Steps between C-alpha positions, in 0.01 A plus 500: 500500500832321491710339773715816554191713520356283777832485682516879491151539623557260788828672590338843490232377742756348738704831503169694559392266779836428666734788406597559863599135549691499174691825603582345831639196330706707260640701800583178686672344203699823444599514863620125496696566181657811643607310815638204310714741285598694811380834357718483190200536266260698704448755215434243233259302727308824577474570129373144432236530760393840372487361136297184621241704683476749218434225245242331716332834574458572129331177420155653494622835368454673839758571768279405793613168617816589695550777749782745445852368545547416870814647673783242510679472827868568488715184459713410802850651496766275332781368717841643431666299226811288573808557280527242232802277432817697433360813660645574845313653794597867517588459867763227428836601384609311186853646435716178433812711586383593849597334819427126534403394852 
């Protein structure tokens, strides 16, 4: 058996023995990444977590190491965005020909 075969065997055993802990770690890492990006990449992060758990689950040729996808709590609502430079607030008149003070 070569080095990679030994590594795969050890990884398969670790996933079989500690799949729940690995899954929790992936969930926590995804949640941290989602928070840091302020929800901008929620879909991509979820796809990455699904791909990682799927790959780990297939190590031994069986889909028995991870439970079904856990429901994801809804992300917190985003605060209203502020107008950027050069964009006026809709409640502020900007007509330069209007009355001046």
